[in-house]
C-alpha positions, -999 to +999 in steps of 0.1 A: +080-687-191+056-668-214+069-634-199+103-645-209+094-657-245+077-622-250+109-605-235+130-620-262+106-614-290+107-576-281+144-576-277+152-593-308+127-568-329+142-539-313+177-548-324+167-558-356+151-527-364+181-507-351+207-526-372+184-522-401+183-485-397+217-480-385+247-470-405+278-487-395+302-462-407+290-429-391+277-407-364+286-374-347+284-381-312+315-398-307+335-403-277+365-395-298+383-364-285+403-340-307+431-313-297+442-278-309+481-271-310+504-242-320+531-217-315+526-181-305+553-158-316+560-119-319+551-106-354+581-084-356+609-102-339+595-138-345+606-145-310+584-170-288+559-154-267+559-171-233+530-172-210+505-160-236+468-168-225+449-193-251+413-200-246+386-220-264+353-208-267+320-217-277+309-200-310+271-201-300+274-181-266+309-172-261+314-194-230+349-205-221+353-241-228+391-245-220+422-226-217+460-229-214+491-209-209+519-210-235+555-226-223+588-209-224+590-218-261+555-201-270+539-238-278+503-247-265+482-280-265+447-279-257+435-317-256+406-334-246+379-313-270+348-329-280+344-326-320+327-296-332+333-258-342+352-234-314+366-198-316+404-199-304+414-168-289+450-158-277+456-130-258+488-111-241+494-079-226+510-053-251+497-073-282+463-074-301+439-101-295+440-130-319+407-148-328+400-176-352+373-204-357+385-237-362+365-272-365+372-306-353+357-334-372+357-372-370+380-375-402+404-348-386+400-344-349+431-324-344+438-291-356+474-272-359+480-238-362+509-224-383+528-198-360+504-175-346+521-140-348+507-114-327+508-077-335+517-052-307+490-030-294+498+002-272+463-004-256+464-026-226+443-058-233+418-069-207+434-100-190+419-132-195+418-152-163+414-194-170+403-212-141+380-239-132+376-271-110+349-293-103+328-288-071+334-316-045+298-321-042+278-323-073+236-327-072+222-345-103+186-358-110+190-393-098+222-389-076+248-369-054+283-373-068+312-368-043+345-359-061+371-377-040+401-366-062+390-328-053+392-336-016+429-333-003+422-353+028+417-387+007+456-395+006+469-426+022+436-445+030+411-473+014+376-471+000+360-470+034+378-439+045+364-422+013+328-436+018+328-421+052+331-386+036+303-392+013+270-375+017+242-398+032+263-428+038+276-444+071+305-469+075+311-488+106+342-504+122+337-535+100+335-516+071+295-524+067+279-496+044+244-481+051+226-455+032+198-433+053+204-462+077+196-490+054+225-516+048+210-531+019+233-511-005+245-523-038+280-510-043+297-510-078+331-503-092+330-483-124+294-493-129+299-528-126+293-551-095+319-573-081+316-609-066+344-596-040+316-579-020+294-610-017+313-623+013+326-594+035+320-561+024+345-543+047+374-566+035+364-559-001+368-520+007+401-523+024+414-537-009+409-503-028+433-476-020+417-439-018+442-424-043+427-445-071+393-433-064+378-404-085+344-399-074+318-417-057+282-418-070+253-421-041+223-431-064+191-430-042+167-432-070+179-456-095+162-458-129+149-487-146+180-491-166+197-502-133+195-536-119+168-541-093+188-548-065+195-527-034+164-517-016+184-487-001+201-475-032+235-479-052+267-468-046+290-465-077+329-459-069+346-445-100+383-450-101+408-427-119+408-440-156+423-411-175+441-421-205+472-395-215+486-390-248+521-400-239+533-417-207+525-409-171+526-426-136+523-424-099+538-437-069+520-435-034+532-449+000+516-447+033+535-459+067+517-460+099+510-476+134+482-496+118+482-496+081+511-496+055+501-492+018+519-489-016+502-480-049+522-477-085+501-468-115+511-461-150+490-447-182+499-449-218+483-436-247+489-428-284+464-419-309+434-439-306+449-466-285+452-464-247+465-485-218+465-482-181+474-502-152+479-502-115+487-523-084+483-518-048+491-538-016+485-533+021+494-551+054+481-543+089+505-546+119+493-574+140+470-560+167+453-573+200+414-573+202+396-579+236+363-595+239+335-596+270+308-621+260+279-628+282+249-651+272+217-665+292+192-688+277+164-706+294+152-740+276+124-762+295+130-743+328+167-749+328+189-718+330+223-717+311+251-689+313+280-688+294+305-662+297+339-657+277+368-630+283+400-630+263+420-616+236+429-621+200+458-612+178+452-605+141+467-591+111+457-585+074+474-585+040+458-575+007+466-569-029+447-553-058+456-549-095+439-535-126+448-537-161+426-517-190+431-508-226+408-494-256+410-492-291+387-466-315+386-481-349+372-444-358+347-421-342+321-446-342+332-479-332+354-487-302+365-518-282+374-517-246+386-544-219+397-547-187+413-574-160+410-570-125+426-592-099+424-590-061+433-608-030+430-607+008+444-627+035+438-625+072+450-643+105+438-643+138+445-664+169+436-662+208+430-676+240+398-670+259+387-680+295+352-697+293+330-700+324+298-717+324+265-723+346+248-751+327+217-759+347+236-754+378+268-773+368+295-746+370+328-752+350+358-730+336+384-737+309+407-722+285+396-721+249+423-716+220+413-708+185+431-700+153+411-685+120+427-683+087+410-669+056+423-666+019+404-647-006+415-640-041+395-633-073+394-622-108+371-603-134+376-598-171+352-577-191+350-568-228+328-540-243+320-528-280+301-495-283+288-483-318+275-449-326+250-439-354+256-415-381+238-382-380+220-388-347+235-375-316+231-399-286+220-429-305+240-459-294+241-497-293+264-515-267+273-548-262+293-564-230+305-596-217+319-602-181+332-632-163+340-630-125+353-653-098+358-654-062+373-680-042+371-678-003+390-705+019+386-707+057+398-728+083+389-723+120+407-743+146+397-751+183+414-766+212+395-767+243+393-793+272+363-787+294+351-809+322+323-824+302+341-830+270+376-827+248+374-809+219+402-804+192+387-797+161+389-781+124+361-762+107+370-759+070+350-741+042+363-738+005+337-716-013+340-706-051+317-680-068+315-678-106+297-654-127+291-652-164+270-620-177+260-608-212+243-576-217+230-555-245+219-519-244+205-494-270+200-457-269+174-438-293+168-399-288+135-386-305+149-349-311+159-332-280+129-337-260+128-373-259+150-404-254+142-443-253+166-466-236+161-503-238+181-536-231+185-570-220+207-589-196+215-624-183+236-634-152+244-670-147+258-677-110+275-711-101+283-712-063+301-741-046+306-745-009+327-775+002+328-777+041+340-802+064+341-808+101+368-828+118+378-835+152+407-853+171+396-880+197+412-874+232+444-896+231+443-897+194+471-881+167+444-882+139+416-861+128+382-879+121+357-865+099+321-858+110+299-869+082+267-851+092+286-818+091+306-824+059+294-820+021+294-797-009+267-774-015+262-765-051+236-733-058+226-718-090+210-686-095+202-674-128+187-640-135+168-627-170+161-591-172+146-566-195+140-529-192+126-498-212+134-464-197+123-429-210+139-395-204+117-364-216+121-328-212+084-317-204+094-280-205+126-264-204+129-269-166+107-298-161+122-332-166+108-368-164+124-403-162+100-431-161+104-467-168+099-505-159+121-532-155+113-571-157+135-597-139+132-634-139+151-652-112+157-692-110+174-707-080+182-744-076+204-761-046+217-796-042+240-812-019+266-839-031+259-865+000+228-852+018+205-855-013+173-854+008+183-818+014+182-809-020+155-785-031+139-782-066+141-751-086+123-719-071+115-690-094+100-656-093+091-629-116+090-592-104+082-558-122+102-529-108+089-496-119+105-463-117+098-427-119+117-393-114+102-360-118+129-329-114+116-292-118+146-264-118+141-230-103+166-206-117+201-217-125+211-234-093+179-248-075+159-279-084+131-300-067+127-336-073+101-363-066+106-400-071+092-437-067+109-468-075+104-506-068+135-525-057+145-564-049+169-575-026+182-611-035+200-630-007+240-632-011+261-660-009+267-655+028+230-655+035+223-687+017+254-709+026+244-737+048+281-742+061+281-743+099+309-720+112+317-724+148+317-691+171+329-684+205+320-714+235+291-732+219+279-709+191+271-718+155+262-699+124+249-710+089+230-694+059+195-701+046+194-713+011+154-712+011+154-673+015+128-651-002+140-619-017+131-585+000+109-561-019+110-524-013+088-494-026+107-462-022+094-424-021+114-394-022+113-358-022+144-336-024+156-303-030+191-290-039+206-255-044+238-236-049+238-203-032+267-180-028+295-207-028+271-230-006+257-261-018+228-274-001+207-309-003+177-318+017+152-346+011+126-366+029+120-403+022+099-433+029+102-470+022+081-499+027+099-533+027+082-569+030+101-602+036+129-586+054+163-605+054+177-604+090+200-626+109+182-641+141+198-659+171+182-685+193+190-716+215+189-750+197+185-778+222+191-805+194+225-789+189+231-781+226+242-745+211+232-711+202+223-708+164+225-677+144+209-680+110+190-658+084+153-655+082+126-634+065+116-621+098+086-598+085+083-561+074+101-526+082+093-491+073+117-461+073+106-425+072+134-398+076+152-369+061+187-359+055+206-327+053+239-320+032+258-285+034+291-279+017+305-241+017+337-223+013+346-196+038+374-168+031+381-187-002+405-211+017+384-227+039+359-257+030+332-271+054+311-299+045+286-316+070+255-338+070+227-351+090+207-382+088+176-389+108+155-421+103+124-435+124+127-474+120+095-495+123+098-534+124+075-560+130+080-599+123+081-633+138+111-649+153+108-688+161+068-687+163+070-653+185+057-620+172+083-591+178+083-557+170+109-527+176+107-488+166+134-464+170+151-432+161+184-436+143+206-408+137+239-403+120+259-371+111+295-363+097+316-332+096+348-323+075+371-291+070+399-284+053+421-253+050+444-242+020+474-221+034+502-202+019+532-221+005+510-252-006+501-264+030+467-280+036+452-290+070+422-312+072+400-328+099+371-351+098+345-367+124+317-389+121+291-405+147+263-429+146+244-442+176+234-478+180+212-496+154+181-515+163+172-546+151+140-570+160+162-588+185+182-559+200+207-534+188+241-533+171+274-511+182+274-473+180+303-460+158+322-429+158+358-417+144+376-387+142+408-376+125+431-351+111+460-343+086+485-320+073+499-321+039+525-303+018+526-300-019+562-304-033+585-304-067+562-282-085+529-299-073+541-334-086+545-348-053+532-347-018+540-354+016+515-357+047+508-365+081+476-379+094+462-391+128+433-410+139+412-409+171+444-391+187+427-391+224+415-426+224+440-459+220+411-483+219+373-482+212+349-507+227+319-518+204+288-533+225+258-551+212+229-566+229+202-590+220+172-600+239+162-586+275+180-596+307+146-607+322+136-629+293+144-664+284+171-651+260+198-627+265+231-616+250+258-590+252+290-588+234+316-560+239+347-562+222+376-534+220+399-530+192+428-505+189+421-472+171+449-444+177+469-444+146+496-423+130+508-424+096+529-406+070+519-402+032+540-396+004+528-394-033+547-385-066+536-381-102+558-386-131+557-383-171+539-361-195+505-355-177+488-345-209+453-360-201+424-361-223+391-372-202+379-406-213+355-429-192+359-461-209+341-487-186+320-516-188+283-513-192+275-544-171+265-539-137+251-570-116+239-550-086+216-575-076+225-594-044+224-586-006+251-572+010+272-597+030+273-573+063+267-596+094+248-570+114+271-576+144+254-606+153+278-636+143+308-644+162 
């Protein structure tokens, strides 16, 4: 408690000092942007000069900032310019060059020329070429940025498809994401976490259409200003949030043999006010998955064997919507808000043939099962940003966010075994609510040093209302089983504060160093089984981070970093709701889990040499209190149980290489290789276990720009099986290709995509234990994978964009991923 009191006092003092010294009316470092407009004419004839080149340059070094070509009427408009002084140059063959200095100020951010009259010249002027495009891959001091909107292959898919193309990441068939072989990754959307990732990461990624993703930031070395969650790192998905002056929109449609998707978006802006909205939905056709399951257990000398074979029919329907708006009072005060709605429904049903040999008693029967899951959620955020006068970079921001996620499930079973008759419903209605308040303050001290500090509180309330009911043989009514029916209330409160500094030791040597303090309070209770309640659990963590970066020349840099991260258990890890699996398998969470702690070290090198971008790094992390799903036979339940435990320790040492290059000006190739040596030790059900293994993964993509706006792309990814303390999870690979044609003056496009053209179905095998031990389990499931699709995209309206990134400062990146590691049913 004394740490919390000290934290609040320090925060209060810093904010009071900031307000006493701050002037609420000014500041030159503004997010306000300006524009320069005008009309180019011939000085003699007064006729408009079409296709003249207009460029904006820096008066300090003459570097070109932006540029356009005049229209048929000789007019031009250059928007999205930061406030300051510029040199405007106009040139056209046969005319003398025009040059004039202009200044965009907070009071008058827009500059309009009167007619610019060009004088004829007999000397031919040197042609000025205005061109530029962001690199698809960018290396920064603490992250790698994958500019997805520059990759023509990202059309018609979803967020999981985009992440498969990003450096260092792997995404399996269920949508579970890992970074350098570690699945404890925190995923953000526009810098903000979302409770949508708490239950099922794969389902959440399917809700986000790839056409709405601007870039993906892979943050391998988070500084202290980020939440401490995610022992492997952070993935930040940035959506397209450009705001135009005027009105614009887009329509994107995808139809295929597996997935159908529709996306509609609009953007509008005028002056200091902007608004954007988009909505999408997707539907997967019903498809069959097959299962081949075998399990052997030995309890008290009695051997039990269970086998199951069958198939299930499933389909999915989802939607995603976002609305945002901002208003700038002036250059120094702004408000922004956003509302996000989402939903995801899935249904599956099937029949399986079960064969059992329980202590020598053989039996066989059919098992019918049906599963329905409905998920929906909302997020609303409100942000205020204040700039300070006469000091570039000084800023105070305050944010609030409320986030809710509801997940309702019902699992129906119908089986008649020689030993018992069972018709039952397994129901769970979950509700996750979060309230977050965050304050951040940035203060630069000259050009060589910057201080960042802030405070954050997250209040989580989670309810799980679960019921198990069965229908006795010969009865038409269900009866509730009291000891498997209850309501679980779980509260998690996090208070955090941080101090982070950035300094330029020399012109090429930079340092980011800081520390973050986090207090966590947990409490859980049951409405009926009060004897299972546990008192409040609390823990405090200090999380330091250091990043040192040295530049070599203009395009190379070397980075050395250390940080400590924490991984709190997610809702799925702690929820005690007992979910029935196949045959006699039960899975449930563990509300008494401790968090993981990880110490991470990284040495990285990046360079850009003659059109080729290279990133190579070596890393080591040491994780304690590892949270992992475990499976064992429970005689009291007469079933196999899957739950979560703090199993022990894990170390990972490895390296990764990523290369991006362009050949012959039309062919882009990108590829990466990740190698990681996994070492784990722990105790499961009182027995010491260990496992060591090499884990590899890699991806390769290629796209070719052909004449007449044709584009061909191909992509492949492979990852062998992943080790756990009890066995291994399935390997995964995928291959796809497509062709795209731009139409209607590049306002539209149409394309064809193919995934796994040579393989109709793919099997995935997981194995736990040893065939000669007291416990062994093998599960092979196969799903349709070959797919064909056609994509259509169209942009309409006045596409006069100014770059503006208004997003909430809140980023609740502090819970363990809900991935199931392939061990649940």
